C-alpha positions in Angstrom: 34.4 -57.2 -30.8 31.8 -58.2 -28.3 33.2 -55.8 -25.7 33.0 -53.0 -28.2 29.4 -53.8 -29.0 28.4 -53.9 -25.4 30.1 -50.6 -24.8 28.3 -49.0 -27.7 25.0 -50.3 -26.4 25.7 -48.9 -23.0 26.6 -45.5 -24.5 23.4 -45.5 -26.5 21.3 -46.5 -23.5 22.9 -43.8 -21.4 22.4 -41.2 -24.1 18.7 -42.3 -24.4 18.2 -42.0 -20.7 19.8 -38.6 -20.6 17.6 -37.4 -23.5 14.5 -38.6 -21.7 15.6 -36.9 -18.5 16.2 -33.6 -20.4 12.8 -33.9 -22.1 11.2 -34.5 -18.7 13.0 -31.6 -17.2 12.0 -29.3 -20.1 8.4 -30.5 -19.8 8.4 -29.9 -16.1 9.8 -26.4 -16.5 7.4 -25.5 -19.3 4.5 -26.9 -17.3 5.5 -24.9 -14.2 5.9 -21.8 -16.4 2.4 -22.2 -17.8 0.9 -22.8 -14.4 2.7 -19.8 -13.0 1.4 -17.6 -15.8 -2.1 -18.8 -15.3 -2.0 -17.9 -11.6 -0.3 -14.5 -12.1 -2.7 -13.6 -15.0 -5.9 -14.7 -13.3 -9.0 -12.5 -12.8 -8.1 -10.0 -15.5 -4.5 -9.5 -14.2 -3.0 -10.5 -17.6 -5.3 -8.1 -19.4 -4.6 -5.1 -17.2 -0.9 -5.6 -16.8 -0.9 -6.6 -13.2 0.4 -10.1 -14.2 3.6 -8.5 -15.6 4.1 -6.5 -12.5 3.7 -9.6 -10.3 6.3 -11.4 -12.5 8.7 -8.4 -12.1 8.2 -8.6 -8.4 9.2 -12.2 -8.4 12.4 -11.5 -10.3 13.1 -8.6 -8.0 12.8 -10.8 -4.9 14.8 -13.6 -6.5 17.7 -11.2 -7.3 17.6 -9.7 -3.9 17.7 -13.2 -2.3 20.8 -14.1 -4.4 22.5 -10.9 -3.3 21.7 -11.5 0.3 23.0 -15.1 0.2 26.2 -14.0 -1.6 26.9 -11.3 0.9 26.5 -13.6 3.9 29.5 -13.1 6.1 30.2 -9.5 5.0 29.8 -6.3 6.9 26.1 -5.9 6.2 24.8 -9.4 6.7 27.4 -11.2 8.8 26.0 -10.3 12.1 24.8 -13.3 14.0 22.2 -13.1 16.7 24.6 -14.8 19.1 27.1 -11.9 18.8 27.4 -9.1 21.3 24.4 -6.8 21.8 26.5 -3.8 20.7 27.1 -5.4 17.3 23.3 -6.2 16.9 22.5 -2.6 17.8 25.0 -1.4 15.1 23.3 -3.7 12.6 19.9 -2.2 13.4 21.2 1.3 12.8 22.9 0.3 9.6 19.6 -1.0 8.2 18.4 2.6 8.4 21.1 3.9 6.1 19.4 3.3 2.7 16.3 5.1 3.9 18.3 8.3 4.5 18.1 8.6 0.7 14.7 7.1 0.0 12.4 9.7 1.7 14.2 13.0 0.9 15.6 12.1 -2.6 14.2 9.0 -4.2 10.5 9.6 -3.6 10.4 13.1 -5.0 12.5 12.1 -8.0 10.1 9.2 -8.8 7.2 11.6 -8.5 8.7 13.8 -11.1 9.5 10.8 -13.3 5.9 9.4 -13.2 5.5 9.8 -17.0 8.4 7.3 -17.5 7.7 4.8 -14.7 8.3 1.7 -16.9 11.8 3.0 -17.6 12.3 4.0 -14.0 11.4 0.4 -12.8 13.6 -1.1 -15.5 16.5 1.1 -14.5 16.4 -0.2 -11.0 17.0 -3.7 -12.4 19.7 -2.6 -14.8 21.7 -0.7 -12.2 21.4 -3.6 -9.7 22.7 -5.9 -12.4 25.7 -3.7 -13.1 26.4 -3.4 -9.3 26.2 -7.2 -8.9 28.7 -7.7 -11.6 31.0 -5.1 -10.0 30.7 -6.7 -6.6 31.5 -10.1 -8.1 34.7 -8.6 -9.6 35.6 -6.9 -6.4 34.9 -9.8 -4.0 38.0 -12.0 -4.8 40.4 -9.0 -4.4 38.9 -7.7 -1.2 38.2 -4.4 -2.9 36.0 -2.8 -0.2 36.1 0.6 -1.9 34.1 -0.9 -4.7 32.2 -3.6 -2.8 30.6 -1.6 0.0 29.2 1.3 -2.0 27.9 -1.2 -4.5 26.1 -3.2 -1.8 24.6 0.0 -0.4 23.4 0.9 -3.9 21.7 -2.4 -4.3 19.8 -1.8 -1.0 18.7 1.7 -2.1 17.6 0.5 -5.5 15.6 -2.4 -4.0 13.7 0.1 -1.9 13.2 2.3 -4.9 11.6 -0.7 -6.8 9.2 -1.3 -3.8 8.1 2.4 -3.9 7.6 2.3 -7.7 5.7 -1.0 -7.6 3.3 0.3 -4.9 2.8 3.6 -6.9 1.9 1.9 -10.2 -0.3 -0.9 -8.8 -3.5 1.2 -9.1 -2.7 1.9 -12.7 -2.8 -1.8 -13.6 -5.6 -2.9 -11.2 -8.3 -5.0 -12.9 -11.9 -4.5 -11.8 -12.2 -8.1 -10.6 -9.9 -7.7 -7.6 -9.2 -5.2 -4.8 -6.0 -3.3 -4.0 -5.3 -5.4 -0.9 -5.5 -8.5 -3.1 -3.3 -7.0 -5.8 -0.7 -6.0 -3.2 -0.9 -9.5 -1.6 -0.3 -11.2 -5.0 2.8 -9.1 -5.5 4.1 -9.9 -2.0 3.2 -13.6 -2.4 5.1 -13.9 -5.7 8.1 -12.3 -4.1 8.0 -14.6 -1.1 7.8 -17.7 -3.2 10.6 -16.6 -5.5 12.8 -15.7 -2.6 12.0 -19.0 -0.8 13.0 -21.0 -3.9 16.0 -18.9 -4.9 17.7 -18.6 -1.4 18.5 -22.3 -0.8 19.6 -22.7 -4.5 21.9 -19.7 -4.1 23.2 -21.1 -0.8 24.1 -24.3 -2.5 25.7 -22.5 -5.4 27.8 -20.3 -3.1 29.3 -23.5 -1.6 29.9 -25.1 -4.9 31.1 -22.3 -7.1 31.6 -19.4 -4.7 29.6 -16.2 -3.9 31.2 -14.3 -6.9 29.4 -16.6 -9.4 26.2 -16.2 -7.4 26.4 -12.5 -7.9 27.0 -13.0 -11.6 23.9 -15.2 -11.8 22.1 -12.5 -9.9 23.1 -10.1 -12.7 21.2 -12.3 -15.2 18.2 -12.5 -12.9 18.0 -8.7 -12.7 18.3 -8.4 -16.4 15.4 -10.8 -16.9 13.4 -8.5 -14.7 13.9 -5.8 -17.2 12.1 -7.9 -19.9 9.0 -8.3 -17.8 9.0 -4.7 -16.7 9.0 -3.5 -20.3 5.9 -5.6 -20.9 3.9 -3.4 -18.6 1.1 -1.5 -20.4 1.5 2.1 -21.4 -1.0 3.3 -18.8 1.7 2.8 -16.1 3.2 6.0 -17.4 1.2 9.0 -16.3 1.2 11.8 -18.9 3.0 14.9 -17.7 0.0 17.2 -18.1 -1.7 19.8 -15.9 -3.9 18.3 -13.2 -7.6 18.5 -13.9 -10.7 18.2 -11.7 -11.3 14.7 -13.1 -7.8 13.6 -11.9 -8.7 14.8 -8.4 -12.0 12.9 -8.3 -10.4 9.7 -9.4 -8.1 9.6 -6.4 -11.0 10.1 -4.0 -9.8 13.6 -3.0 -11.3 17.0 -3.5 -9.9 18.9 -6.6 -7.2 21.2 -5.5 -7.7 25.0 -5.9 -3.9 25.6 -6.1 -2.3 26.6 -9.4 -0.7 23.7 -11.3 3.0 24.7 -10.7 2.7 24.3 -6.9 2.5 20.5 -6.6 5.6 20.1 -8.7 7.6 22.2 -6.3 6.3 20.6 -3.1 7.8 17.1 -3.4 11.3 18.6 -3.1 10.6 18.8 0.6 8.5 15.7 1.3 8.7 16.0 5.1 6.6 19.2 5.0 4.0 17.7 2.6 3.1 14.7 4.9 0.3 16.6 6.8 -1.5 16.8 3.5 -2.1 13.1 3.4 -5.3 13.4 5.5 -6.6 11.5 8.5 -7.3 8.3 6.7 -3.8 7.8 5.4 -2.3 9.1 8.7 -4.3 6.5 10.6 -3.1 3.7 8.3 0.5 4.7 8.6 0.2 4.9 12.4 -1.3 1.4 12.7 1.3 0.0 10.4 4.1 1.7 12.4 2.9 0.1 15.6 2.9 -3.3 13.9 6.4 -2.8 12.5 7.7 -1.7 15.9 6.1 -4.8 17.5 7.7 -7.0 14.9 11.2 -5.5 15.4 10.9 -5.8 19.1 9.8 -9.4 19.0 12.4 -10.6 16.6 15.3 -9.2 18.6 13.9 -9.8 22.1 12.9 -13.5 21.5 16.1 -14.2 19.7 18.1 -13.2 22.8 15.6 -14.8 25.2 15.7 -18.2 23.4 19.5 -18.0 23.5 19.6 -17.2 27.2 16.9 -19.4 28.6 16.5 -23.1 28.0 13.1 -24.6 27.1 13.6 -28.3 27.5 13.8 -30.6 25.7 14.4 -28.1 22.8 18.0 -26.8 22.4 18.9 -23.1 21.8 19.5 -23.7 18.1 16.3 -25.6 17.5 14.3 -22.9 19.4 15.9 -20.1 17.2 15.1 -22.1 14.1 11.5 -22.5 15.2 11.3 -18.8 15.9 12.5 -17.9 12.4 10.2 -20.5 10.8 7.1 -19.3 12.7 7.9 -15.6 11.9 8.3 -16.6 8.2 5.1 -18.8 8.3 3.2 -15.9 9.8 4.3 -13.6 6.9 3.3 -16.3 4.4 -0.1 -16.8 6.0 -0.7 -13.0 6.0 0.2 -12.7 2.4 -2.1 -15.6 1.5 -4.9 -14.1 3.5 -4.4 -10.8 1.7 -4.5 -12.5 -1.7 -7.7 -14.4 -0.7 -9.6 -11.6 0.9 -12.3 -10.1 -1.2 -13.0 -7.2 1.2 -12.4 -3.7 -0.1 -12.1 -2.1 3.3 -8.4 -1.9 4.1 -8.9 0.3 7.1 -11.0 -2.4 8.7 -8.3 -5.0 7.9 -5.6 -2.8 9.6 -7.7 -2.3 12.7 -8.7 -5.9 13.0 -5.1 -7.0 12.5 -3.9 -4.8 15.3 -6.6 -6.0 17.6 -5.8 -9.6 16.9 -2.1 -9.2 17.5 -2.9 -7.5 20.8 -5.1 -10.4 21.9 -2.5 -13.0 20.9 0.3 -11.1 22.7 -1.8 -10.8 25.9 -2.5 -14.6 25.8 1.2 -15.3 25.2 2.0 -13.2 28.4 -0.5 -15.1 30.4 0.6 -18.6 29.3 4.2 -17.9 28.6 6.4 -20.7 27.3 8.2 -21.8 24.2 5.0 -22.5 22.3 3.4 -19.2 23.4 6.4 -17.3 22.2 6.3 -19.1 18.8 2.5 -18.3 18.6 3.2 -14.6 19.2 6.1 -14.6 16.6 3.6 -16.1 14.1 1.1 -13.4 14.9 3.7 -10.7 14.6 4.7 -11.9 11.1 1.1 -12.1 10.0 0.3 -8.7 11.5 3.3 -7.0 9.8 2.3 -8.3 6.4 -1.4 -7.6 6.6 -0.8 -4.2 8.1 1.5 -3.3 5.2 -0.9 -4.6 2.6 -3.8 -2.6 4.1 -1.7 0.6 4.4 -0.5 0.3 0.8 -4.1 0.0 -0.4 -5.2 3.0 1.6 -2.3 5.1 0.2 -3.0 3.9 -3.4 -6.7 4.8 -3.0 -6.4 8.1 -1.3 -3.2 9.7 -2.6 -3.0 11.3 -6.1 -0.4 10.4 -8.7 1.5 13.6 -8.1 2.5 12.6 -4.5 2.1 8.9 -4.4 5.8 7.9 -4.7 6.8 10.5 -2.1 4.2 9.2 0.2 5.3 5.6 -0.1 8.9 6.6 0.3 8.1 8.5 3.5 6.0 5.6 4.8 8.8 3.1 4.1 11.3 5.3 5.9 9.0 5.9 8.9 8.1 2.2 9.3 11.8 1.1 9.1 12.6 3.7 11.7 9.9 2.2 14.0 11.2 -1.3 13.3 14.7 -0.3 14.4 13.3 1.5 17.5 11.3 -1.6 18.3 14.4 -3.8 17.9 16.5 -1.5 20.1 13.7 -1.6 22.7 13.7 -5.4 22.5 17.5 -5.4 22.8 17.4 -3.4 26.0 14.4 -5.3 27.5 16.2 -8.6 27.0 18.6 -7.5 29.7 16.0 -6.5 32.4 12.7 -8.4 31.8 11.7 -12.0 31.5 9.3 -13.2 28.8 6.1 -12.9 30.8 6.7 -9.4 31.9 8.0 -8.2 28.5 5.0 -9.6 26.6 2.6 -8.1 29.2 4.2 -4.7 28.7 4.0 -4.9 24.9 0.4 -6.2 25.0 -0.5 -3.1 27.1 1.3 -0.8 24.7 -0.5 -2.4 21.7 -3.9 -2.0 23.5 -3.2 1.7 24.2 -2.2 2.2 20.6 -5.4 0.5 19.3 -7.5 2.6 21.7 -5.9 5.9 20.5 -6.4 5.0 16.9 -10.1 4.1 17.4 -10.6 7.3 19.4 -9.1 9.4 16.7 -11.2 7.7 14.1 -14.4 8.4 16.1 -13.3 12.0 16.6 -12.7 12.4 12.8 -16.2 11.0 12.1 -17.8 13.4 14.5 -16.0 16.4 13.0 -17.0 15.3 9.5 -20.7 15.2 10.5 -20.8 18.5 12.5 -20.5 21.0 9.6 -23.3 19.2 7.7 -25.5 19.3 10.8 -24.8 23.0 11.3 -25.6 23.9 7.7 -28.8 22.0 7.9 -30.0 24.0 10.9 -28.9 27.3 9.2 -30.8 26.4 6.1 -33.9 25.5 8.0 -33.9 28.6 10.3 -32.2 31.4 8.5 -33.7 34.0 10.9 -31.6 32.5 13.8 -28.4 33.5 11.9 -29.7 36.8 10.5 
């Protein structure tokens, strides 16, 4: 009888401790949720709808992280940096595949669907959820006919979400913050969500298998639909004829063309790119340089740290430090973008390019492991700040009728430059040591910065010259009789 009583007490005590632990976990989760909501909805973001867009970005990154972890070891993501250079080159080319659809097809289609943007964003979540479930079912059977097209579709839809998010951000921008800050909040939420989700997904992949990680990813993407549908109605642009007021709101001159023309142009986006103007073109060029530098540095330093020994650090530790510094640079750049109050994204882009050039030159002069890690940190920071400033310029200068196409074109262009930079780093890792390679890259960055500043100066002079000529003509009409 006594044993039975002691057993009952032990069971009740265990149940009580379990209940307390569950209450504590629920309290921690609810407290974290309230804190997260206060942060994402601060400074008018909750009122304008930016908070819901930030939360959607977090679920997008969390779902993508789960897919990436689940696909580790497959054709797309199984390439290790220690493998042959030919395989790494193939991987770089494969990363361009989704962009073959983004610029010519996805961007124009999203421009035409700007009156149903909430449903377009939600559809990227729904389709990825279905594709994840299909991959989970195909994975145990080795069904590559289903698996590989589904993985490719997830990549394309992820890029489509990024284009849509950038296009709708000005529609939900509160007056208290700038476009750079809003873009940084979206990126920061995605980084935090991916950083939390990736290790959890890796643990689950070991315990229950990658198939179940993909099924959980299905649930994560479906939760993203819930937050997407909470976006306000102003995200959807009414499908009406453009008016002079619409042109003035975007900071561009009202178009004299008849209304049907803009609807036909996006079908061939490559020919519409010269219409973006010098300001957007300059921002795209600066970001392209930073993306090429990032691609070069990641591939080059990865091979360099594998080939050369930096005592007392081993190859694996050096590669881990490289990845950590590049990630830390991106996180710092995102935090700086969220903290900045400046509303001059062109200045941010130029200052970022100048800073990265200076750090690279210093790294070439004092080359070593720590110099290489400092340059990797600067590259991560520069890539993020360059992207944030370019997005803000496009959002401010480009009208609703071409914004998605412009973002799709810029994403494709910058991925192309990232791949070209990576291929250049791959080749230079064969023929050049670290000091020489960084010196060459620093010189190329300096030339790029000088060209951009010279073009900006020329643009300012051309903008002033007509006004000066008109002033002389008005003052002395007899000279132009």
